[in-house]
N, C-alpha and C positions, 0 to 999 in steps of 0.2 A: 662221713664222706670218702669217698676213694680218690686218689690224687691220680690223676693222668699218667700213662709213662708210657712210652713207646721206645722199645731199642731191639738188640739183637743180643742173643746169646751166646757167647763162643769160650769156649772152656769152661762153664759154671759161672761166667762172668757177664753182666749184662755193660755192652756198649752204648754210650751215650755219645750221639754225634758229637765228636770234636768236646769232647765231657771225661772224666774219669771211669775207669773199668770198676765197677762194683759188683759184688757177688749179689746172690739173691737175698742171702743173708743180712747183708749191709743193707741193702732197700729196705727190708722190712724192719731191720733195727730203725732206719729215720722213720718210716713211718710210724712206726710205734712211737717214738718219743715227740713227733708232730702230734699226734692224738693226747700223749701227756701234758704237750705244752698249751696244746687246745682246751683241756680242761683245767689248767692252771688259770688261763687266760679267763674261763667263763667265772670262776671261781672267784677272782679279783674283781670280775665285772661285778658280781652279786656285792662282794663287801664294800665296792664304792656307792655302789647304790645306796647300801644299807649307811654307810657312814654318812652321806648324803642326805638322807632323812632324818638324822638327828639335828635336834635344837642346836647343840656346840656342838661345831664340827674341827677335831683335834687337825686342823689344816697340815702339819707338817706331817702328820701320817696318811692325810689323802694325796699328798704331795709322791711320797715315798711306794703307794699303791700305785699310784698313776705312772709313776717312772715304771716300775718291774713291769705293768703291764704292756706297756710300750716295748718295752725290753723284750718279753715273749712275742709281741707282734712280730718284731723285728727276727727275732729266731727262728720263728715260724718258717716267715717269709722266706730268710736264708736255706732252711732247711727245704723246703718244697722247692727253691729254683735248684738245688742238687738233684730234686730226682725229675724233674721236667728237661728233657734233650734240648739242647741248643739247635736250631734250628737256622741254616742259613738262607737268607731272604733270595 
């Protein structure tokens, strides 16, 4: 999935309306990191599902996996917000 981004390029850096100037390489690095985090998030979803299918579930392990999954979701949202320019209404 591609993350929409619109901005202007000035001296090799991308201007995000009111946001930081990011180089094209920095934007690409952020996008790569988001994809890595999404993969890990999906892996955790599968692990949580498999653990939940067991008759005797380790509740502590389940809590840790769910907590990590939520942390990943928050990290993804934060990185994606850095890619989307702020728009004044």
